[in-house]
ZALO-858210 format. One line per field, with one value per residue (C-alpha): x, y, z. Coordinates in nm, 2 decimals. Example, Ala and Ser with C-alpha at 12.3 -4.5 7.8 and 13.67 -1.06 7.14 Angstrom:
ZALO-858210
x (1.23	1.37)
y (-0.45	-0.11)
z (0.78	0.71)
END
This chain:
ZALO-858210
x (-2.52	-2.61	-2.94	-3.02	-3.24	-3.37	-3.45	-3.64	-3.87	-3.95	-4.03	-4.19	-4.45	-4.47	-4.38	-4.28	-4.59	-4.54	-4.53	-4.85	-4.89	-5.04	-4.78	-4.46	-4.23	-3.83	-3.74	-3.39	-3.19	-3.48	-3.74	-4.07	-4.23	-4.60	-4.60	-5.02	-4.88	-4.88	-4.55	-4.51	-4.58	-4.45	-4.11	-4.13	-4.15	-3.88	-3.63	-3.68	-3.64	-3.35	-3.18	-3.19	-3.15	-2.91	-3.10	-2.93	-3.25	-3.56	-3.84	-4.11	-4.45	-4.64	-5.03	-5.29	-5.25	-5.48	-5.18	-4.88	-4.85	-4.80	-4.56	-4.32	-4.32	-4.25	-3.96	-3.78	-3.85	-3.66	-3.35	-3.38	-3.32	-3.16	-2.82	-2.99	-3.09	-3.40	-3.58	-3.96	-4.23	-4.52	-4.75	-4.85	-4.74	-4.65	-4.56	-4.24	-4.31	-4.41	-4.04	-3.88	-4.06	-3.95	-3.62	-3.61	-3.80	-3.46	-3.57	-3.24	-3.39	-3.78	-3.96	-4.23	-4.38	-4.42	-4.62	-4.54	-4.85	-4.85	-4.55	-4.43	-4.69	-4.67	-4.76	-4.50	-4.24	-4.31	-4.30	-3.99	-3.83	-3.95	-3.80	-3.46	-3.43	-3.41	-3.26	-2.88	-2.79	-2.93	-3.16	-3.47	-3.60	-3.90	-4.02	-4.18	-4.30	-4.16	-4.32	-4.68	-4.63	-4.46	-4.09	-4.04	-4.25	-4.06	-3.70	-3.84	-3.97	-3.63	-3.42	-3.66	-3.62	-3.21	-3.22	-3.41	-3.17	-3.43	-3.30	-3.51	-3.63	-3.78	-4.02	-4.18	-4.55	-4.62	-4.90	-4.70	-4.51	-4.40	-4.22	-3.89	-3.72	-3.85	-3.76	-3.46	-3.40	-3.57	-3.34	-3.02	-3.07	-3.22	-2.87	-2.67	-2.82	-2.71	-2.39	-2.37	-2.50	-2.30	-2.58	-2.52	-2.68	-2.50	-2.73	-3.04	-2.87	-3.03	-3.41	-3.30	-3.21	-3.55	-3.76	-3.56	-3.33	-3.03	-2.74	-2.39	-2.12	-1.87	-1.96	-1.85	-1.59	-1.58	-1.29	-1.48	-1.82	-1.62	-1.48	-1.83	-2.01	-1.76	-1.81	-2.19	-2.13	-1.94	-2.19	-2.47	-2.29	-2.23	-2.57	-2.71	-2.44	-2.60	-2.94	-2.88	-2.66	-2.98	-3.26	-3.12	-3.02	-3.36	-3.48	-3.29	-3.33	-3.77	-3.64	-3.45	-3.77	-4.04	-4.19)
y (-9.50	-9.65	-9.71	-10.06	-10.01	-10.34	-10.35	-10.00	-10.12	-10.41	-10.19	-9.93	-10.21	-10.35	-10.12	-10.28	-10.26	-10.07	-10.25	-10.18	-10.20	-10.52	-10.77	-10.90	-10.96	-11.01	-10.90	-10.89	-10.82	-10.59	-10.72	-10.55	-10.53	-10.39	-10.16	-10.28	-10.68	-10.84	-10.82	-11.17	-11.33	-11.11	-11.12	-11.50	-11.52	-11.29	-11.50	-11.78	-11.58	-11.39	-11.71	-11.84	-11.52	-11.23	-10.89	-10.54	-10.29	-10.38	-10.13	-10.08	-9.94	-9.76	-9.76	-9.51	-9.30	-9.53	-9.83	-9.60	-9.73	-10.09	-9.97	-9.86	-10.13	-10.32	-10.09	-10.15	-10.53	-10.52	-10.29	-10.53	-10.83	-10.78	-10.59	-10.43	-10.05	-9.99	-9.78	-9.65	-9.50	-9.30	-9.19	-8.87	-8.59	-8.63	-8.42	-8.41	-8.56	-8.92	-8.83	-8.83	-9.17	-9.30	-9.23	-9.35	-9.69	-9.74	-9.62	-9.52	-9.34	-9.18	-9.16	-8.94	-8.97	-8.68	-8.63	-8.38	-8.32	-8.13	-7.92	-8.04	-7.96	-7.76	-8.05	-8.26	-8.03	-7.90	-8.26	-8.36	-8.05	-8.16	-8.50	-8.34	-8.17	-8.52	-8.76	-8.76	-8.56	-8.75	-8.97	-8.84	-8.97	-8.90	-9.12	-8.98	-9.14	-9.10	-9.13	-9.02	-8.62	-8.41	-8.40	-8.07	-8.08	-8.43	-8.25	-7.95	-8.16	-8.36	-8.02	-7.89	-8.22	-8.20	-7.81	-7.88	-8.17	-8.46	-8.76	-8.78	-9.17	-9.27	-9.56	-9.59	-9.55	-9.73	-9.43	-9.36	-9.66	-9.57	-9.26	-9.44	-9.15	-8.90	-9.15	-9.20	-8.81	-8.80	-9.08	-8.91	-8.60	-8.81	-8.93	-8.63	-8.47	-8.73	-8.69	-8.29	-8.29	-8.56	-8.75	-9.04	-9.33	-9.66	-9.77	-9.73	-9.92	-10.24	-10.03	-9.83	-10.18	-10.31	-10.00	-9.85	-9.97	-9.80	-10.02	-9.93	-9.81	-10.05	-10.44	-10.53	-10.82	-11.10	-10.85	-10.57	-10.68	-10.80	-10.48	-10.27	-10.53	-10.42	-10.06	-10.11	-10.30	-10.01	-9.73	-9.90	-9.95	-9.52	-9.51	-9.68	-9.50	-9.13	-9.24	-9.36	-9.05	-8.80	-8.99	-9.00	-8.63	-8.58	-8.77	-8.66	-8.27	-8.38	-8.51	-8.20	-8.00	-8.26	-8.34)
z (0.95	0.60	0.46	0.37	0.06	0.07	0.41	0.36	0.08	0.27	0.59	0.37	0.26	0.60	0.87	1.24	1.44	1.78	2.07	2.29	2.68	2.70	2.48	2.57	2.28	2.11	1.82	1.72	2.06	2.15	2.45	2.44	2.79	2.82	3.09	3.18	3.23	3.56	3.72	3.85	3.53	3.27	3.49	3.45	3.08	3.09	3.26	3.07	2.73	2.88	2.94	2.60	2.39	2.43	2.47	2.44	2.55	2.71	2.56	2.81	2.69	2.93	2.89	3.01	3.27	3.48	3.45	3.52	3.86	3.72	3.48	3.73	3.97	3.62	3.60	3.90	3.90	3.57	3.69	3.98	3.81	3.48	3.41	3.06	2.93	3.01	2.77	2.85	2.60	2.63	2.38	2.53	2.76	3.11	3.37	3.53	3.85	3.63	3.44	3.80	3.94	3.59	3.65	4.01	3.93	3.68	3.35	3.12	2.82	2.82	2.48	2.48	2.11	1.84	1.53	1.25	1.16	1.50	1.45	1.80	1.99	2.30	2.54	2.41	2.38	2.79	2.85	2.68	2.84	3.18	3.13	3.04	3.36	3.50	3.31	3.19	2.82	2.55	2.70	2.61	2.31	2.08	1.81	1.51	1.18	0.86	0.56	0.74	0.67	0.39	0.41	0.48	0.82	0.88	0.89	1.10	1.36	1.37	1.36	1.67	1.86	1.80	1.90	2.26	2.33	2.26	2.03	1.72	1.67	1.39	1.26	0.91	0.94	0.60	0.53	0.21	0.12	-0.26	-0.11	-0.06	-0.19	0.07	0.34	0.25	0.23	0.62	0.74	0.56	0.74	1.10	1.06	1.01	1.27	1.48	1.37	1.42	1.73	1.88	1.97	2.18	1.99	2.07	2.33	2.08	1.82	1.85	1.87	1.54	1.38	1.46	1.38	1.06	0.77	0.91	0.97	1.14	0.89	1.10	1.20	1.50	1.54	1.83	2.01	1.90	2.06	2.37	2.45	2.38	2.66	2.92	2.83	2.86	3.17	3.30	3.16	3.33	3.66	3.65	3.53	3.84	4.06	3.92	3.95	4.30	4.43	4.26	4.43	4.77	4.74	4.67	4.98	5.16	5.11	5.13	5.49	5.57	5.47	5.67	5.35)
END
């Protein structure tokens, strides 16, 4: 992926605002959904918007721990009613049983935020590893703010995440808007790390396009776009089958153990 320098300057001065658990909005081909919103009213609004604009990714922001149950129910309803990839974000470490519930509810990609200033803290590291034990390869991500910390600290965190099998994602912090050269270096290191580790980035491209100045090297034509959509549907169907088999297998194991 390449860096759009003009968009970098814009985002460095005015970064994209991370969604909250109580808002519903669309940016580009990403639908940001608050996990603390009422289920029925939210689905009605989503249906109306989904029918008028194409969506490639639902990004569900879970709120505080007290609202996780509502977020999981919203994830179930999204998976039941929409054939679109679903990503969930947690702003705090979560135990393995939450990752298991999220996966069973229909979440395809789990994002647990990191911070370079905490040097990949133990709680977040354990949470990411727990999620990796549940989700398929390269389906656990961690978003970190670029430009918020010294260059070396951010690069070290990117490398640590990749070494742990976690997809590092980025959002511009806006805290060092004049440091576009350092942010560019961080972005170059990020994309080089994706490539060197053969990270599955394609499902995340819609979010990357919204959050960062990165753009695909090759532009998609009409035919390529049609083929990509067919392939995406095939992958979603395979992911749903894998989820169904795993969830049923776990339930059968519990039933056999009389739990």
